[in-house]
C-alpha positions as CSV (number, residue, x, y, z in Angstrom):
1,X,0.0,0.0,0.0
2,X,2.8,2.5,0.9
3,X,4.7,1.7,-2.3
4,X,1.5,2.4,-4.3
5,X,1.0,5.7,-2.5
6,X,4.6,6.8,-3.2
7,X,4.2,6.0,-6.9
8,X,0.8,7.8,-6.9
9,X,2.3,10.9,-5.4
10,X,5.1,10.8,-8.0
11,X,7.7,10.6,-5.3
12,X,9.3,7.7,-7.1
13,X,8.6,6.1,-10.5
14,X,8.5,2.6,-9.0
15,X,9.6,1.0,-5.8
16,X,9.3,-2.5,-4.3
17,X,7.4,-3.4,-1.1
18,X,10.6,-4.9,0.3
19,X,12.5,-1.6,-0.1
20,X,9.7,0.3,1.7
21,X,9.7,-2.4,4.5
22,X,13.5,-2.1,4.8
23,X,13.3,1.7,5.1
24,X,10.5,1.5,7.8
25,X,12.4,-1.1,9.7
26,X,15.6,1.0,9.6
27,X,13.8,4.0,10.9
28,X,11.7,2.0,13.4
29,X,8.5,3.4,12.0
30,X,5.2,1.4,12.3
31,X,2.5,3.4,10.4
32,X,0.0,0.6,10.9
33,X,0.0,1.2,14.7
34,X,-1.9,4.1,16.3
35,X,-3.4,5.3,19.5
36,X,-6.8,7.0,19.6
37,X,-7.5,10.1,21.8
38,X,-10.5,12.4,22.1
39,X,-9.4,16.1,22.3
40,X,-11.5,18.2,24.7
41,X,-13.5,21.0,23.0
42,X,-12.9,23.3,26.0
43,X,-9.6,23.0,27.9
44,X,-10.6,25.0,31.0
45,X,-13.9,23.1,31.4
46,X,-12.2,19.7,30.9
47,X,-9.3,20.4,33.3
48,X,-11.6,21.8,36.0
49,X,-13.8,18.7,36.1
50,X,-10.9,16.3,35.6
51,X,-9.0,18.0,38.5
52,X,-12.0,17.6,40.8
53,X,-12.1,13.9,40.1
54,X,-8.3,13.4,40.4
55,X,-8.2,15.4,43.6
56,X,-11.0,13.2,45.1
57,X,-9.1,10.0,44.1
58,X,-5.9,11.4,45.7
59,X,-7.8,12.2,48.9
60,X,-9.6,9.0,49.7
61,X,-6.7,7.6,51.6
62,X,-7.1,10.4,54.2
63,X,-10.9,10.3,54.4
64,X,-12.6,10.7,57.7
65,X,-14.3,7.5,59.1
66,X,-17.7,8.8,58.1
67,X,-16.7,9.6,54.4
68,X,-16.8,7.3,51.4
69,X,-16.4,7.7,47.6
70,X,-18.1,5.6,44.9
71,X,-17.2,5.4,41.2
72,X,-20.4,4.6,39.4
73,X,-21.7,3.8,35.9
74,X,-23.7,1.3,33.9
75,X,-22.6,-1.6,31.7
76,X,-25.6,-1.7,29.3
77,X,-27.3,-4.1,26.9
78,X,-25.5,-7.3,28.2
79,X,-26.9,-9.9,25.9
80,X,-27.5,-13.6,26.8
81,X,-26.6,-15.6,23.7
82,X,-27.5,-19.2,23.4
83,X,-24.8,-20.6,21.1
84,X,-25.7,-23.3,18.6
85,X,-22.9,-25.4,20.0
86,X,-20.1,-25.0,22.6
87,X,-17.3,-27.6,23.0
88,X,-15.3,-27.3,26.2
89,X,-11.5,-27.2,26.0
90,X,-9.6,-30.5,26.0
91,X,-6.0,-31.3,26.7
92,X,-3.8,-30.3,23.7
93,X,-6.3,-27.8,22.3
94,X,-6.1,-24.1,22.5
95,X,-9.5,-23.5,24.1
96,X,-13.3,-23.8,23.7
97,X,-14.8,-24.2,20.3
98,X,-17.8,-21.8,20.1
99,X,-20.3,-21.7,17.3
100,X,-20.6,-18.2,15.9
101,X,-24.3,-18.5,15.3
102,X,-26.6,-18.0,18.3
103,X,-30.1,-17.1,19.5
104,X,-30.7,-14.0,21.5
105,X,-32.2,-14.5,24.9
106,X,-32.6,-10.9,25.8
107,X,-30.4,-8.3,27.6
108,X,-29.9,-6.9,31.0
109,X,-28.4,-3.7,32.4
110,X,-25.7,-3.7,35.1
111,X,-25.5,-0.8,37.5
112,X,-22.3,-0.9,39.5
113,X,-20.4,1.2,42.0
114,X,-16.8,0.8,43.2
115,X,-15.6,1.9,46.6
116,X,-12.5,3.8,45.5
117,X,-10.7,3.3,48.8
118,X,-11.3,-0.4,49.3
119,X,-12.2,-1.9,45.9
120,X,-15.5,-3.3,47.2
121,X,-18.3,-3.4,44.6
122,X,-22.0,-2.8,44.9
123,X,-24.1,-3.8,41.9
124,X,-27.6,-4.4,40.7
125,X,-28.8,-6.2,37.5
126,X,-31.9,-4.5,36.1
127,X,-34.1,-5.1,33.0
128,X,-34.1,-1.4,31.9
129,X,-31.7,1.5,31.8
130,X,-33.5,4.7,32.8
131,X,-33.4,7.3,35.6
132,X,-35.9,5.3,37.7
133,X,-33.7,2.2,37.6
134,X,-30.6,4.4,38.3
135,X,-32.3,6.2,41.2
136,X,-33.3,2.8,42.7
137,X,-29.7,1.7,42.6
138,X,-28.5,5.0,44.2
139,X,-31.0,4.6,47.0
140,X,-29.7,1.1,47.7
141,X,-26.1,2.5,47.5
142,X,-26.8,5.3,50.0
143,X,-28.6,3.0,52.4
144,X,-25.6,0.6,52.3
145,X,-23.2,3.5,52.9
146,X,-25.3,4.6,55.9
147,X,-25.1,1.0,57.3
148,X,-21.4,1.5,57.3
149,X,-21.7,4.7,59.3
150,X,-21.0,7.0,56.4
151,X,-22.4,10.6,56.5
152,X,-20.4,12.1,53.6
153,X,-20.9,10.2,50.4
154,X,-19.1,11.1,47.2
155,X,-20.5,9.9,43.8
156,X,-18.4,10.0,40.7
157,X,-20.7,10.1,37.7
158,X,-20.6,10.9,34.0
159,X,-23.1,13.3,32.3
160,X,-25.3,10.6,30.7
161,X,-29.0,11.2,30.4
162,X,-29.7,8.3,32.7
163,X,-28.1,10.3,35.6
164,X,-30.2,13.5,34.9
165,X,-27.4,15.9,35.9
166,X,-29.7,18.9,36.1
167,X,-32.0,17.1,38.5
168,X,-29.9,14.7,40.5
169,X,-28.1,17.0,43.0
170,X,-31.3,18.7,44.0
171,X,-33.1,15.4,44.4
172,X,-30.3,14.0,46.6
173,X,-30.3,17.1,48.9
174,X,-34.1,16.9,49.2
175,X,-34.2,13.1,49.8
176,X,-31.2,13.0,52.3
177,X,-31.2,16.2,54.3
178,X,-29.2,14.5,57.1
179,X,-26.4,13.4,54.8
180,X,-23.9,15.2,52.6
181,X,-24.1,13.6,49.2
182,X,-21.6,15.2,46.8
183,X,-21.7,14.4,43.1
184,X,-18.4,14.9,41.2
185,X,-19.2,15.1,37.5
186,X,-16.7,13.7,35.0
187,X,-15.7,15.8,32.0
188,X,-17.6,15.0,28.8
189,X,-16.3,11.9,27.0
190,X,-13.8,11.0,29.7
191,X,-14.8,7.6,30.8
192,X,-11.1,6.8,31.4
193,X,-11.3,8.9,34.5
194,X,-14.0,6.7,36.0
195,X,-12.4,3.8,37.9
196,X,-15.5,1.6,37.6
197,X,-14.7,1.2,33.9
198,X,-11.6,-0.7,34.9
199,X,-13.8,-3.3,36.6
200,X,-16.1,-3.4,33.6
201,X,-13.1,-4.3,31.4
202,X,-12.2,-7.1,33.8
203,X,-15.8,-8.3,33.9
204,X,-15.9,-8.4,30.1
205,X,-12.8,-10.5,29.9
206,X,-13.8,-13.1,32.6
207,X,-17.6,-13.3,32.2
208,X,-18.9,-11.7,29.0
209,X,-16.3,-12.4,26.4
210,X,-17.4,-16.0,25.7
211,X,-21.1,-15.0,26.0
212,X,-22.7,-18.5,25.8
213,X,-25.7,-18.2,28.1
214,X,-28.9,-20.0,27.5
215,X,-31.0,-17.6,29.6
216,X,-30.9,-14.1,31.1
217,X,-31.0,-15.7,34.5
218,X,-27.9,-17.7,33.8
219,X,-26.1,-14.6,32.6
220,X,-27.3,-12.6,35.7
221,X,-26.2,-15.4,38.1
222,X,-22.7,-15.5,36.5
223,X,-22.3,-11.7,36.8
224,X,-23.5,-11.7,40.4
225,X,-21.2,-14.7,41.3
226,X,-18.2,-12.9,39.8
227,X,-18.8,-9.8,41.8
228,X,-19.3,-11.7,45.0
229,X,-16.1,-13.6,44.3
230,X,-14.1,-10.3,43.9
231,X,-15.7,-8.9,47.1
232,X,-14.3,-11.8,49.2
233,X,-10.9,-10.1,49.0
234,X,-11.6,-6.6,47.6
235,X,-8.6,-4.7,46.4
236,X,-8.6,-1.0,45.3
237,X,-7.2,-0.2,41.9
238,X,-3.7,1.3,41.9
239,X,-4.4,4.8,40.6
240,X,-1.2,6.7,39.9
241,X,-2.5,9.4,37.6
242,X,-2.4,12.8,39.3
243,X,-3.4,16.4,38.6
244,X,0.3,17.1,37.9
245,X,0.3,14.5,35.2
246,X,-2.8,16.0,33.6
247,X,-1.4,19.5,33.5
248,X,2.0,18.2,32.2
249,X,0.2,16.5,29.3
250,X,-1.1,19.9,28.1
251,X,2.2,21.7,28.8
252,X,0.8,23.7,31.8
253,X,2.6,24.4,35.0
254,X,-0.4,25.7,37.0
255,X,-4.1,26.2,36.7
256,X,-3.7,29.9,36.1
257,X,-2.0,29.2,32.8
258,X,-5.3,27.7,31.5
259,X,-6.9,31.1,31.3
260,X,-3.8,33.0,30.2
261,X,-3.3,30.7,27.2
262,X,-4.6,31.3,23.7
263,X,-8.3,31.4,24.6
264,X,-10.3,28.6,26.0
265,X,-9.9,26.1,23.2
266,X,-7.2,23.5,22.6
267,X,-4.6,25.0,20.4
């Protein structure tokens, strides 16, 4: 492909693929490899929200006894797929043989929260993904936090419509006047800052990747069993990314430089 491009651009009259490969190898260039990244539309807004989340993560180790932080999100549309055939692994073989064709048995929605300080998980499998289902889960989460003696509860959330950002904080204050429930909103399109997403990736590798479940109940049971297994010895994720790392990425030494730069947009 590269040799054809070079000829098409009239850089050379003709060139072999081996010559191009030799040049790329000599220069240690691998144009077929890439990393994706979403550039924030507004740097000040992004950094302000990202800083709030990172500051919270850095502070959990010094929380008071009545304080707790939950990283929350949903893993949606988890399908139960009844495979036409599934052959278990045998000695000498690489793994299970799974028929690509399947019958859909429906889907469930997983609402989950990670205790940032301890790694303990709270979760609920529901049939729908809407604010009522989310609110029900939040009620369960807050009641559980109260049972632990917590009076200051931090919730790390994205701005998805299920969470109703414009409504949620007011509802929490009205519903729990004797508690301090603080919502820390993630920047737009920044799921990598939400620690619960790390657990979702682990869940997908260990439970959802094979996806050979004859019923929704079987899928639900497997998800619940996996979470209960992890909760036997909960371990917090090692989170090393700090505010300083974030600012360094954008070539900033302090927060004041955000506003003194070339406007509010990424340059």
